[in-house]
N, C-alpha and C positions, 0 to 999 in steps of 0.2 A: 343498466348502462352501461357497465362496461361493452356489451356485447354490439351496444349501439356506436359506443367509441373504435370497435375493431375494425367498422364496419366501413365504414366513415372512411378510416384509417387507411383501408384492401381500398375502395373507392379512388381516392385520390393518386394513393400511390398507380392504382388501375390505369387514369386517367393522363399522370404524367408518362408512362409508358406510349403508352396510344402516343403522347404528342411525340416523344422522340425518335417516334415510329417517320417524324414525315420526313428528317431532316436525309437529306442527297444528297451523296459521297462520291467523284469520281475516282476510282481508282486507274493505276499507269503500273502493269505488270516490267518484268525487264524486257520484256519483246517488244514494251512502246505499245500494245494492244490495250484501246481504252473500254473500261467499263465503269456503269455505274449502277451504286449499291445502296442498301440502307443502312450500314455498319461502318462504321470508319476507322474499327479498329485494326485497320490493318497496313501494313508500312505499301506508302505509295498513295494514301488516299488523301484527298483534300475535299472538305466541304464545298459545296457549293450554295452559294446564296439565288437565293429561288423568290424570284418578283412574286406577289398576292396572284393569284388567279381569278380571275372574274367570271360570273357566270350571269348570262342573261337569262329567265325563263323563257321557253319557250309559247310562243302568243297562243293561249286557248284556242281550239276550233270550237264550231257549232258538232252537238252531238250529228248521230247518223238520224237524216226522218227529221232532223226542228226543220222550219224552216227560217233564212236570217232575218236578222232584224228588220221590221217594216211589214212581217210576212210576205212578202212579192218573191218569188223563185229567181235564183240567180241570174241572168243572159248576158249575153256578151257584149259589149261597148258598141253604138250606134255606129263609128267611123271604123271597126274592127273588118275587116277585108271577110268579105262573101264569096262562096267558088257557085257557079250557076252547076246546074245536074250532070248536063252531057259532056260539061269542063271533068268533074268529078271522075264521071263511068267511066273519059279516055285514061284516066291518072291511073284510075282502081285496074284497066284493061293495060295500060302500058308496066303496072307492080308489079299482075299475075303474071304477065310475058315474061320479064325480068326474071321473078322469081323461076318459073319454068328453065328456063333456059339455065339459071347458077345451076339447077336442079339435075338438067342435062350434062352439065359440066361437073357435077363431084358423082355422080353414077359412071361418067367415063373416066374417073380417074379412080372411083372405087374398082371399076371392071381392072386397068393395068396394075394397081395395089397388088392385089389378088390375082393379077396372074404372076408377077414380079415374088410374091411373098411365095407360090408354090407348096401348099399349104403347110407351111412352118419351113421348107428346107427351101431356100435360093439359094441361085446359084452362089457356089463362093466367087470371089474377085480376088486376083491376083494379087492386091494391097491386102489381103486379110491372111497372111500365113499364121497371125495368134488365132487362136481358136473364140479368145474374146471377143475381138474384133469381130467376129463371123456373129457370135449370140447379140454384143451391142446394135449390130445391125439389122440383124434380125429382130431384134426386138421393136427399137425403134417405128422396124415394118410395121407392127402390129398394132402398135400404140398411134398411128397414122390412118391403120384401115378403119379402129376403133372411132377415131375421133372423125374420117370422111365418112363413115356408119348415123355418128350423131347428126352429124349437118345434113344429112338427105334428108334423116328423119325431122329436123327443128325447120326444113325447106318443106316439107309436104305437108306439115301441122298450119306454117304459113299460109302455104297454097290453099287449103281448106281453110282455113279462117277468112281469106280474101273474100272481100265481095263481090 
């Protein structure tokens, strides 16, 4: 009986602590910096009264592979706009041409960046008397080269997936 009573007291204590951690305090330091905390025993902290949170459950989706109610497959509405095959082929062709043009532009940009980068030793400019500025520009160039290479890879994937 004593053990049961102590277990019950411990359970109630833990529940009270968990509830107390739900309080939110707005603390402002000497510099005016605001910070939200879950403990308010610090100077400059005021408890913030929060409105209750409303939780709306997500709608249930049918399991993969199951047919919707009624056993019929889902279809588009009758007034949904449709495109004939020749128009869609023209659009796909335009899309592919745009992607190829973008790829050509990115490849040219990469070539120019690599030329300017000069294998990690670009020409030093007059405004870069401080070596740290030179290093910063070199690192930015290196990042721009990596970003352009990723763009080229993505464009090649898109072109390969184009119809």
